[in-house]
N, C-alpha and C positions, 0 to 999 in steps of 0.2 A: 680272407673270407672264412678260413677254418677257425681263426681266432674269434670272429664275430659269431659264428655258429656255436662255438664253445661257450661264449658269453651268454648267448641266447638260451643254450641248453641249461647253463647254470641258473639263469633267471627263472626258467620253467621249473627246475628242481626246487629252487628256493620258494617260488610261489606255491608249488605243490606241497612242500613241507609246511609252509605257513598255513595253508588251507587245512592240512591234517592237524597241525597244532591247534588251530582255532576249533576244529571239530572236537579234538580231545578235551578242550577247555570249556565246552558248553555245559558240562555238569557242574555240580556244586563244588567250588574250589575248597570249601571247608569240610568236605566229607571226610570223616574219620578223625577230625581234629580233637574231638572229645577224648579219644583213646590216648592221643599224644599228651594232652594236657593233664590227664589223670596220671600218666607216667611221670610227668614233670612234678606233679604234686608229691609223688612218692620219692622220686630220686633226690629232690631238693629239700626234703624233710621240712616242708612248709605246712603250717596249720591249715591255711586256706587262702584262696584268692578268687577274684572275679574279673571277668573280661567282657568288654563290649566293643562292637565294631559299627562304625557309621559309614555308609556309602551314600554320598550326596546328602539328601535330607532324610534318609531312611536308616533305621537301626537294623542291621542284617544279622547280628549275632549278639547274644547277651546271656551270660551264664555264670554261675558260681561253682566252685570246686572246694572240697574239704570243709573245714569247720571254722565258724566265727568264734565258737566256744568249744574247745577240745574236750574239756572235762564233762560237759553236759551234752556233747554231741549235737550242738546246734549248727546246722549247715549254713554255708555261705550262699547267699542268693544275689541276684543282680541289684537288689535294694539294700544289701548289707553296707553299713557305713565303715569307712576306713579313714585314717588320717592321710591326707595326700601330700603333706610336707611341702617341699619347695615347688611343687606344681601349683601352689598358691600364687607364686610370683607373677604369673601372667594376668591374674585377676587384679592384683595391686597396680601393676603398670597400666592396665586398662582403665582404671579409675583416673590415673594421670592423663590418659588419652582423652577421656571425657571432659576433664577440666581444660585441657588445651583447646578442644573444640569450642568450648563455651567462652574462650578468651580469658580465662582466669589465670592462666600461666603459659609460659613458653618452655618447650623442651630445652631450649638453649639459654633459659634464664638462670641466673646464679642461684644455686640451691639454698644458700644461707639467707637470701633475701625473702624467700617464702617461709622459711622456718628459722627464726632468730635463735632458738635454743640449740640449733645445730652449729657446732664449731669444729673446725678441723685443726690439725697439728700446727699449721702455720698460716700466715696471712695469704701466702701465694695460693694455697688450697682454698681458703675461705673466699678469695676473690675470683677464682677461676673455675671451680668445680660446678658444673651445670646439672640440671635435673636429668638431662640425657645421659651424662656421664654415670650417674647413679643407676639409671635404668639398664645400662649395658656393662656394668662392672669394670669401669676404666678410670677409677678415681686415684689409683696409686696405692690403695690400701689392700693388704692381704686379708685373709679370712677373719682372724681374731675370734674364731667361733667359740673357743672355750671360755671367752669372756661372758657371753650370754648363756652358754650351755651349762657351765658349772656354777657361775655366780648369777643364777637365774632370779628374776624378779618380775612382777606384773607391772611395775612402774616404768612406763616408756620414757618418761623424762630422765629417770635415773640411768637407763640403758644408753640413751642417745648422748648423755653427758660424757660418757666414756670415750666417745669418738675423738674428742679434742686431745686425748693422751695417746692416740694410736699413731705411731710413727710410720710414715709411708715407706714402702719397699720398692717403689717405682715412681716415675714421674707421671703426672696427669696425662691420660690418653696414651701412655707409652706401652702399657702392658695390660692384658686382660687378667683380672684377679677377682675371683668370686668373693662377695662380701654381703652377708645377710643384713648388716646394719644399714646399708644403703637402701634396702627395700623397706626396712622399718621407717627410715627417713621419708620415703615416698608416701607411706601410709599416714605418717604424721603431717605431711604437707596437705594431704587430702583432708584430714581432720581440721587443720587450721583454716583451709579455704572454704570448707563447706559448713563448719560449725557442728558437724556430726561425727560420731566415731567411725573408725575404719570399718568396724563390724556392721554398723547401720548402713553405710554406703554399699558394702558388698551385698547385703540383703536387698536393699532397695533398687540398686542398679543392675544386679545380676540374678540373685536367687529367685526373687519374686517374678520378674518378667520372663525368666527362662524356665519357670515352673520346676525349679530345683528344690522341691518341697522337703526332701530328706536331709539336705545339706545344712551345715551350721559352722560357726567359727569358734565355738567354745567347748573346751574339753569336758566341762561339767554337764552341759547339755548333751554332748556326745555320749557320755557314760550312761545317762538316763534313758537313751533311746533303745527300744526293744530290739532293734536291728543292728546295734553296735557290735563290732568285732572286738575281741580282746587282743592285746598285744603279746607277741611271742618272739622268742629268739631260739637259735640252736645253741645249746650249751657246749662246754668243753668235751662232754662225753658223747656229743652227737645226738642228744635228745631234744625234743621240742619242750621249751620251758616258758611258762607264762611270766611276764614281767609287768611292772607298774606303768600306768599311763604317765605321760610326761606333759605337764602343763607349760606351754610356751606362749601364753596369751600376751605377755609383754612384748614378745617378738612377733606377734600375730601376723602383721602384713608380709612377713617373710615366709610364713609356712604353717598357719594354724587352721586352714580349712579342712573340714571333715565331710566326705561325700561318698556317694555310691557310683558304681559304673553307669547305672541308668541315668542318674542326674548328670553325670559328666558328659554323656552323649549330647545333651542339650547344649552344653558349652562348646563341644567340638563342632556342632552344626553351625554355630555362629562363625567360627573361623574358616570352615570349609565353604560357607556360602556368603562370603564377603561382608560379614557383620550382621546378617539378617537371621531372625528366628521367627518362623511362621509369618513371614511377610512384614515383620516389624524390625526396624533398625535398633540393634543393641549397641553396636560399635560401628563407627564410620568405616567405609571401605578404605579411606586414606590411612586410618590408623592401622587397620589390618595389614595393609601393604608395608608400612614402616616397621611394625612390631615383628612381622614374620620375615623381615629382610635383614641382611647383614649390617650391623651397626659397629661391631668390633670383632677383629680376628681373635680367636681363642688361642691360636698357636699355629706355627707352621708344621709342615710334614708332607709325606708322600703316602699314597695308598699302601696299606699294610697287607691286605688280603682281599680275596674275592673280586679282584679287578675293579674295585669301586673307584669313583671319582672322589678325590680328597676335597673336603669342605668342612671347616670347623669354625663357626662364627657364632656371635650372640646377637639377638635382636632386642626386643623389650620383654624381658621375662621368658624368653624362649631361646633354645639352642638350635642353631641351623646347621644341618649337615646333609650329607648324601647317603642314602641307604641303597646300595647296590645300583647306583645310577638314577635314583629317584630323589627329588628334592624333598627333604624331610624337615619338619619343625617339631621339636620335642622338648619336654622338660621332665626330669625325674623328680622324685621326692623321697627323702628318708628322714624319719624321726622315730624315736624309741618304739620298737615293735611293729613298725609299718614301713612299707616301700611302695613306690608308685611310678608309673610312666604314663604320660599323656602326650599323644603325638598325632600329627596329621600330615597328609601329603597334598599340598594345595593343587597341583596339576592333576592328581589322580582322584581328587574329591573323596579321599579316604581318611578316616580317623580311627584310632585305636586307643583304648584306655585299659590299663591293667593295674589293679589295686590288690595288695596283699597284706596280711597281718603277720609278717615276718620281718625282723630287724635286718637291715642291710642285705636284702635278698637279691639274688640273681634272677628270680622268677619273672619280674616285669620284662626284662630284656629277652629272656628265652621265649616267653609267650608272645610278646609283641613281634619278634623276628619270625617266629614260626608261622604266625598268621599273615604277616606282611608278605612273606615269600609266596604263599598260596594266592593271595588276592592280587598281587602284582604280576602273577604269572612267571615267577622266577624259579630257577632250579632250587629245590628244597635243600637246606643245609641242616644237619643234625645239631641244632643249637643246644639242645639238652645234653648231648654227648660232649660237646665242646665245653660246656659249663662244668661237667663232671671232671673233665681233664684239667681244666683251669683250676678247679678246686684242689685237685690232687697236687698240682704243681705249686699252688699257693701254700699248701701244707709243707711241702719240701722247703720252700723259701723261708717259711716261718721257723722250721726246725733249724735251718742253717743260720738264721739270724740269732736264734737262741744260743746256738753253739758259739757264735762270734761274741755274743754278750758274755757268755760264761768265760771265754778266754780273756775278756777285758776285765773280769772281776779279780781284784787284787785281794788275796787271802791274808789272814793274820794281821789285819790292821785294826785300829780302834779310833773312835772319835777323839778330836783334839780337846774337847771340853767334857765336863760331867754333863749328863743328859739334861739336868735341870737348867743348864745355861742356854739350851735351845728353846726354852719356853718363851713365848711372846707372840705378838701380832706382827704380821708381815704384809705390807700393803703395796699394791700396784694400782694406780688410779684408772688404768685402762681395763682392769679386771675386777679386783676387789681385795678383800682382806682374808688372809689365811691365818687361822688361830692355831698355834702349836702349843700343846700343853704336856706337862710332865706329870704322870699319874702312875702310882704303883710300879715304879722303876721302868716305865715304858713311855714312849713318846706317841702322842696322838695328834691328829690335825683335823680341822674342819675347814673345808673349802666350799663356800656356798652351802648347799644342803648335803654335800658329801662328807661322810665321816670316815677317817682313815687311820690305820695303824702304820707307824713308821718303824721300819726295821733297819738296823745298821747294815749297809752294803759294803762299803769300804771308805776309809778316811772320814771325811765329813759328808759323805753321800749316803742317803737313806732311800730304800725302796718303799713303795706304798702298796697297801692292800685295803680294799674297801670293807666297810662294816655296814651290814644292812640294818633295816629298821628294828630288827629283833636282836641286834647286838652280835650277830654271827659274822665272823671274819671270813672274807672271801679267800679261798685257797689260791686263786690266781693272783699273780703279782703283776702290777701295771708296768708298762714300758717306761712310764714317766718316773723320774727320780728327783728327789729334793737334794740339791747340792748347797749346803750351808757355807757361807763365806764369812770370814773374819775380817775385821778392820785393822788398821794400824795399831790400835790399842789392844788387839787380841780378842776383843769381844765379838760375838756374832752380830753381823750387821745386815745380812740379807740372805735370801734363798734364790738360787738360780734354777729355773725349771724350763726344759725345752718344750714349750706349749705349741709353737708354730713349726711344723715340720719343714726342715730345710733352711730355717732362719735362726738367728742368734737366740739364745735362751732368754726368757723373760725374767726380769729381776723384781723380786718382792722385797722391799726394804723394811728392816726391823723398826717397830715402834712399840714402846712399852705399853702395857695395859694401863688404862686410866683407872684410878681408884677414887670412888665416890667418897667425899668427906662432907660432914654436916657444916652448916654455917658457923656453929660454935667452934668446931675444930679448925676451920679455916681462919677464924678470927684470931686464934692464938699466934698465927704467923705474921700478922700485920704489925707495922711499926716502922721506926726509922733506924737505919743501919749505916755503919761507916762513919768516917770523919764528919763531924758537924751534922750527922744524921741526913746526909745528902741522898742516900738511897732510900726510897719510899716503897713499902710493900703495903698494899691496900686491897680492899674488896669492892667489887661491883657485882651486886647480886650474890651469886654463888661462885664467882670466878675470881681468882687471885691474880692481881696485876703487880708489876714492878716498874718503877721509873728511875732513871738516872739522869742527872742534869745534862741538857744538850742532846738528849736522845728521845725518841718516841716511847710511849708506854708499851710494855710488853705483856701480852696475855700468857698465862701459864696453865698447865694441866697437871694434876696430881698423878704421880706414878707409884706412890707408896714409899715407905721408909723415909718420910720427911723430905722427899725429893719432888721437885716440880720442873717439868720440861717447858722451855719456851715453845709456844704453840707453832710459830712459823719460822723458827730458827733451828735448823738441825745442828746438834752438837752443843747446844747451850742449855744449861739447866741451873736450878737453885737447889743447894743441899743445905737444909737447916740443921744446926747442931743443938741438941738439948742435953741438959744435965738430967741424969736418971731421977725420975719422980717429978720432974717439972713439966708443965704443959707448954710454957712459952720458951722459945729457943733463945740461946745466948748469942748466937751468931748465925750468919749465912755465908756460904761459899758460892761464888759464881764459877761454875765449871764451864770452861770454854776450850775450843780447840788449841788456843795458844797458852793455856795454863789454867790454874785454879786460884781465885782471888777471894780471900776471906774478909768479911766485913762484920765488925762487932755491933751488937744491938745497943742502941742509945736509949730507947724507951719502949 
């Protein structure tokens, strides 16, 4: 009886506490939030940011902080445009959802059947990877991000062609691995099946019906907008520094949308309200259910802090997790000078978007979490303070890593070759070509649009420093290093660079620079060589070919010094020998891995 009375008493106390709690929460849960967000602006050294909150089908908060243009003191407003980066992915997968509803494709259809120019590393991948696999990052491919980031191009066919050279690091559906190329592929499938560009589809299917009038998908259109924010970073001295816009239109479906928090609230309303916007269906409820549900586990683990329920999965262009016991759907975004977070809580009918013009910023997480705590009635956590602490700890780790690197630096060594021997082109078909040149007693490199100075580190390893558009050399030295590798013949044959963290280094193989020769110059090499003139050297257009009895004809490329490499045979070349003052060669030597064979000219 006493136990029952105690339980009853506890129930009464609990109900009384609940009533008091409810009474305390009748006021504005966001009261005083502006003060906190202004402190975040200052502590995180961010140029500016904007935030908006949706509850049901109403925008309950929308505000800008700081500057979209620091130099000219132009403030951020709720209509200020920011690049949203990978928060674009949910839009791209939604286009796939519309095509599936129209019966034009199946999520579980083979991806290469919808996009013939998409080829994977092997036939097993070509025959098994589905559209769904691409939508939730389970193809077996790791990121390969520096392929598109450094070797950037607007040509989507060129970018997708690289996928066939990307070696998988896991089996299909074995492991979640983020890969931007797979969202480019989804966008290209949309283009193939609709006959319209990805950009046109985004505008017609989402921007126009959702009245997202400020939003666009083009960096040049973005720059011209009077509400556009400029991109910034925090430099090594801890100061806010303006940087250049980065055009990723080639990789657009993975992250090129630019938007404002006001426009993004319209997108969030669709997801909070089962695909509806102002009574009109934008996405089907069935697609919303699949896209915002777990399709692939992102990794195992246990709750780390705050007594949260552990959940870490991926849907279609969305990350699914638990935020302090509340089911959360979210995707961040980062691209040069911008960071973003777009999230919603399906059961709480709550959506939050945070956009900032700071590179790799902690601000979206801090602001999102601080607002979510208040609106979900949770005990407030000092997320800004945590971020400051994490920043200090990260600095310590960075200093420790530098010290470890310094300890690994072997002093008093020198390169194995004269610097001019490192000059040449180095190619990896999954990435692109690195051009290394010897000028004024120094080595320089061009990787995509990046210009670099190479400094000797130790042995045949060189550190790299960036050179800006004005020719100024960056004082910071990159963690990436070029390790030049020699072949059995002692000549430089490749560069090894650790582009994928945690994976084996990427190899760029040496290839000589092609030398352009006139038709008249090429004509001098033609003729019959060897016994009975069996070896024929001849022209087709502006290309020199060689044929040997019983073998196919071989195409060659000029690499200078009277030398022609076989185009499709590594280690095979022709070296023509001339007498000084003569235009026509006296002989030609076949340089092969198994030896050099000289053939005298017959005519």
